[in-house]
Structure formats: C-alpha cells, structure tokens
C-alpha positions in Angstrom: 79.1 134.6 94.0 82.8 133.9 92.6 85.3 133.7 95.4 82.9 133.5 98.2 84.8 130.7 99.6 81.6 128.6 100.1 83.3 125.6 98.4 87.0 124.7 98.9 88.4 123.9 95.4 85.4 121.8 94.6 85.6 119.7 97.5 82.5 118.7 99.4 81.9 120.7 102.6 83.3 119.0 105.7 85.8 116.9 103.8 89.3 117.5 105.0 92.2 117.3 102.4 94.6 114.6 103.3 98.3 114.9 103.0 99.6 113.2 99.8 102.3 111.7 101.8 101.3 111.1 105.3 104.5 109.5 106.4 106.5 112.4 104.7 104.3 114.9 106.6 105.0 113.1 109.9 108.7 113.0 109.4 108.6 116.6 108.4 106.9 117.7 111.6 109.1 115.6 113.8 112.2 117.1 112.1 111.0 120.5 113.3 109.9 119.6 116.9 111.1 117.3 119.7 108.5 114.5 119.4 109.4 112.9 122.7 109.1 116.2 124.7 105.9 117.0 122.9 104.5 113.6 123.9 105.5 114.4 127.6 103.9 117.6 127.4 100.7 116.3 126.1 100.6 113.6 128.9 101.1 116.3 131.5 98.5 118.7 129.9 95.2 119.3 131.3 92.9 117.5 128.8 92.0 114.1 130.1 90.7 112.8 126.8 93.9 113.8 125.2 96.1 112.2 127.8 94.2 108.9 127.5 94.5 108.8 123.7 98.0 109.8 123.7 98.8 107.1 126.4 97.0 104.4 124.2 98.9 105.3 121.2 102.3 104.9 123.1 101.3 101.7 124.5 100.3 100.4 121.0 103.5 101.7 119.6 105.6 100.3 122.3 103.9 96.8 122.7 101.6 96.4 119.7 97.9 96.3 119.6 96.3 93.1 121.1 94.9 90.6 118.7 91.2 90.8 118.2 89.4 87.6 118.5 87.2 86.8 115.6 84.7 84.0 115.8 82.4 82.7 113.1 79.7 80.2 113.5 76.9 78.7 111.6 73.0 78.7 112.5 72.3 78.2 116.1 76.0 78.8 117.1 77.0 75.5 115.4 79.8 74.8 113.1 79.9 76.5 109.6 79.1 74.0 106.8 80.9 74.5 103.5 79.4 73.2 100.3 81.8 73.1 97.5 79.7 73.0 94.2 82.3 73.4 91.5 83.2 70.7 89.0 86.5 68.9 89.3 89.2 69.6 86.6 88.9 67.3 83.6 92.1 65.4 84.8 90.6 64.5 88.1 87.1 63.3 86.8 86.4 59.6 86.8 85.7 57.8 83.6 81.9 57.8 82.5 81.4 54.1 83.5 83.1 54.5 87.0 81.4 57.3 88.7 80.3 56.9 92.2 76.7 57.1 92.9 
C-alpha cells in the first residue's frame, strides 16, 4: 500500500532520526526556553527517575565525570607479557658475524 506510513522514508522501524547538528539543535532549543528554569522545574517535578537523571547530569556538567578505573592483567591475575616479534630496522641490525646467540 503506497503511503500507508508503515515505513518512514525507508528507515528501519524503531530507528529514530538523529539531528544533523545536535549542538545546533540544543542551542536552538535553549534560545527559545529558559534552560535554568526548565532544569529547576524538572527537579521539582513528580517523576523520581527524571529527577535522578537530571541531577546526575547537572553534577557531571558542574564537576565532571569521575575517572573510570581500568585494569588489565595477564593469566591468573599476573602481569601482561608483551612479546615483540618484529624485525629491527636495517640500520639497527648487527652485522652477520656479530649477532648474539
């Protein structure tokens, strides 16, 4: 059926179209509304999950996100063993008769 609206401009169902310029979109929205008052209204609103998310974002914007610790270890929690198996450049190679064994 042509024009049934079952597919939005060839996009997959469930896929949302993203703004081409997200920063420009945000700036345009903030030019039309009082962002500070909107944030206060959201924090005073009734939805607890929205309040928590809004507060987390404001904290991250004010103080930055905490650094996430990343740890890598080898087998059994030991150190990672690095094996370099690449030939040295020609200028750094020992002459044929003087190679270490």
